[in-house]
N, C-alpha and C positions, 0 to 999 in steps of 0.2 A: 504493499500499499504506500502510495507517494505521501510525503510529508504534507503537501498541499490539502490532500483528501483528508487526512487526519485532522487538520486544522479546521477544515469545513465541517466535519462531523463533530467536533468538539464544540465549535461555535454554535451549531444547530442545537445540540443537546443542551447547552447552557441557556439558550434563548428560550428553549421549550420549558425548561425548569423555572426561568425567571417570570415567564408570563402567568404562571400559577396554575396551569391546566395539567390535568392527569389524563392520559388515554384510558379508556375503559374497554378497549379492544386490542388484544395482542397481536391481531393479524394472522393468527394461525388456527385458533379453535375457540370454542365458546366457553373457555375457562372464565369463571366469574359471573356466568349467566345461567339462567335456568328456563328452558321451554320445552315444548313438546318435541322431542327428538324426530319425529315424522315430518315435521313441518320446517325446521330450521337447520341450516348447515353454514359452513365457511368455505368459500370457493374462491380462489385467486386473490386472497387478501380482502375478501368481502363477505359480511354478514348477509345470508339471504334467506327469507322467509317466502314459503311458496303454498298458495292454496290452489290445487290443481282442479278442482271442479266445484260447482255449486253446492253439491251435496257433501263435499269433503268435510266441513266444519259446522258443527251444531253452534258454536259461539265464536265471536272474535277471540283470537288466541295471542298471548303476549310473551314476548321474550323478556325476562325480568333479570335486572342486575341485582346481584346478591352481595354487593358491596356494603351494604347498609342503606338506611333511610337518609334521604337529602332534605335539607332545610333551606337555607339561603345559598343560592349557587348561580353560575352561568354554565349552561350546557351548549355545545355546538356539535352538530351531526350533519354529515353530508348524505342525503338520502335521494332515492329515486323509487318510483312506483310503476311498474310495468302491468298493463291490463286496466281494464275499466272499473277500477275500484280505488279505495283510498287506505291510507295508513295514518299513523300518528305517533308522537312521542309523550308518553305518559311520565308525569312527575307528581310528587306528593300524593301518590295513589296508594291503594291497599288492595290486597287479594280478596277474592269472593270464593273461597273454597266450596262453599255450600251450593255454588252454581256449577263449577267445574274447575279442574286443574287449569292453571294458568289463565284465569280470567281476573281482570283488573277493573276497579273503579277509580276515578279521580280526575284531576287536571289533565287537559290533553293539548297539545299543539297539532292540530290537524294537517295532514298532508293529503290534499284533495284535488282532483282534475278540475273541479268547479272553483273558479276564481274566487268567489265570494266566501267559499268554505276554507281555502287553504291558508294555513297561518293563523286561523281563527282561534279565540279562546273558547274552551269547551270542556264539559265535564262527561267523560264516559260512565255510561250507566248511573247517572246521576241527574244533575240539574240541565243538562243539555247545553245549548248554545248560549254564551254570553255576548261575545262581540264577534261580528263577521270581519273578515278582511277589510281593513280601512276604517274600523270603528273602535273607539276607546270607550269604555263602559265602567260602570260601578254597580255594585250591588249593595244596597242600603241594609241596615240591621234586620229589616223586616223581610229581606229577600227580594224586594222590587229592584228591577232592573233600570238603569239611567244611562243615557248615551250622554258622554261628557264632550266629545269632539269626533269629527270624521276626517278622513283624508283619502286621497287617491289610493285605491287597492293595489298591492304588489301582484303583478302579472308574470307568472312562470309557468313553465311546462314541467309538471311533476315527473314525467317520464326521463327528463334529464336530470343530471346532478345539480342539486342545490343545496346550499348551507342553511340549515335552521338554527336559530339561536333562541333560547329560552333563558330569561333572567327572572329569578324569583327572589325578591326582597320583602320579607314581611308578608303583608297581604296585598302587595303591589306585583303583579305579574305582566311580563311583557314578551311579546313573540316578534321575531324577525326572520326575514328570508333574504339571504345574501346581503345582510347588513341593513336592509330597509325595514322599517317597522310596519307590522301589520295589524296587530291588535294589542291593547292593554286592558288589564282588568284590576280594579282595586275591590277587594271583596271584603265587606264590613259585615257579612252573614256568619256571625260567630257559631251559630248552631251547626252550619253545615260546611264551612271553609276547613282546609286542611293547611297547616304550616309546616308540616314535614310528612314524608312518605317514600314510596318506592319509585324508582325509574324502571321504565319497561318500553318495548317497541311494539307497537300493534301489527298484527296480520288480520285483515278483515276477511270475515266470511262472506260467502255469496259469490259474486262475479269472480272467475278465475283472476288471479293476480300473483305478483311477487313483489316483495319490498326488498331492497338493496340497502345496506348501510356501510359507511366507511368513516374514517376521521372523527370517531365519537369521543369527545373530550369534555371533561368536567373541571370546573373551578369551583371549590368551596369558598363562599364569601363570609365575612363577619355577620353575625346576627343584626338585622336591621329593626329598629323600632317600627311598630305598626302605625299605619296612617289612622289617625283618628277620624271618626265619621262627624261632620259638622255641616248640617243642612244650610247654615247661613253663609258657608264658603264655598258652595257650589259654583263652578266657573259659569260666566255668562253664557247662556244658550243651552245650558244642561236641560235635558227634558227626560221625563220617565217614559219609558217605551215597554211595548210587549216583547217577550223573548222571541228572537227569530226562530223561525221553523226550518228544518232541514229541507233544502229544495232537491238535493240529490243524495240519497241515502247511502249510495254506494259509490258509483262512478258518475258520468255525465249522461250515459245511455240507460236503457231499460235494464231492470235486474232480471238476470238469468234465472229462470225457474228451475229448481232441482229436477233431476230425473226421478221418476217414480220408481220404487223397487218392484221387480216382477214377482 
């Protein structure tokens, strides 16, 4: 090995350590992760989850990181979804063993071919959609949803590689795609919000699809104070809204009907 290459590698390693991020994937196998072995594998340095047919999965299934619960953090993941379906990155989540193994409920950064859904703030098997792509929202202490602001949605092709970033600080959650903000949520609903929990990657049931993940990195952040609710300090233009409904439950096309057993 040439001295210059040694120097480059050393500088790269130092830079990686200094930025505070830790890789959650070793590039070889699923060490540190837990999921249905029939659905998940590593190939050419990429984590791949595959749903081969509409009838293959009774529930959405998750690849769960077993490195412990996360609280305040920044997560970056490069992901693509092949097929007319969606995926998502779960965080501050918990398992539902009474439903099935590898089933999760909790906050999700959606990865969806429908522009309004991708990057949105969402809760799997819980409160549903909070803020669509391009909308920053707040839940008040009674669980009512408020729109605080809106902006141009981030438009990407989810079948191509994109970097998804989640920043969780106290009750303030922010999602980004390729460095551009998609949705923010401030959750004041103390009876239902989560301040810590599991990380996981979703493989969606229904329409055949595969989710590919690489460059998955986590930075643990210092614990942030909770943003207090103060109705008198809502930004100008803030308005109470109905919770958005899912326009595309799987992909952008029709849901494929499972074949009937003979």
